[in-house]
N, C-alpha and C positions, 0 to 999 in steps of 0.2 A: 552530548554528541562528541564523538572522538573518532579519529582515524589514525591508523598506525603506518600508513604509507604502503601497505601491501595489498591494496585493493579491497580492504574491508572497512566498514564503517559501523560503529556500535551506536545504537540509539537507545536512550533510556528516557522514558516518559513518565507521565503521572499515573499510568495504569500499571498494575502488577505485571511484571514480565519484562522481556527483553527481546529486541529485534536486531538481527544482524543483516545488514544489506551487503551483499557481495556483488562486486561488479568488476569488469575488466579494468586494469590499472589506468588505462587511458581515459576512462569515463569517471573515475572515482572523484576527481576534483570537482565535478559538477554537482554531486549529491549534497554537500553541505549548503551550497547556495539554494538549491531547490528545496531542501528541507527547511531552511530558514525562511524562505518565502511562504511556505505552507504554515509554519509555526507563527509567523507574524500576521497571517491573515491576508497577505497580498494575493495568494492563490487559494481559492475555495474548492477543495477537493469534492465537496458534496455535489457540485454541479456535474461531476463526472459519473456519479452513481445513477444508473438508469433503471435498475430493478432491485427490489427487495423480495426475498423468498424465505419461507420457513425451512428448517432443517429437513423436514419430511419431503421437500421438493428439490433436494440437492441434485439429483440426476438431471432433472429438468433445467435447473440453474446452470449446471455445467454444460449441457447441450446448447443452451442459449448463449453462454459466454463464448463457446467454441464456434458458434454459427456466424459471429460477427454482427449480430443484430443488437447486441448490448455492449455498452462501453465498459461498465463495471457492474457486477452483480454481487450484492451483499446477501449472505446466507445467515439468517438469524437463528441462534440457539435458543431452545426453550429455557424459560427462567426456572 
């Protein structure tokens, strides 16, 4: 995990790929602490996932997420 002071934070994890978190400069100092809390297990993000849907139901999943009736919807890709 690294930040270069310009409001960007680069995350590299055990999965193939890369995630860039972009945020306003005034909030960027908070991301490292939040990410560390998740990485250490102090915060369990699985509790925030309220729905799981297959890729075939993506439009329904997006409508559900936009409605406010779901906290976090995970769309699963076929294997």
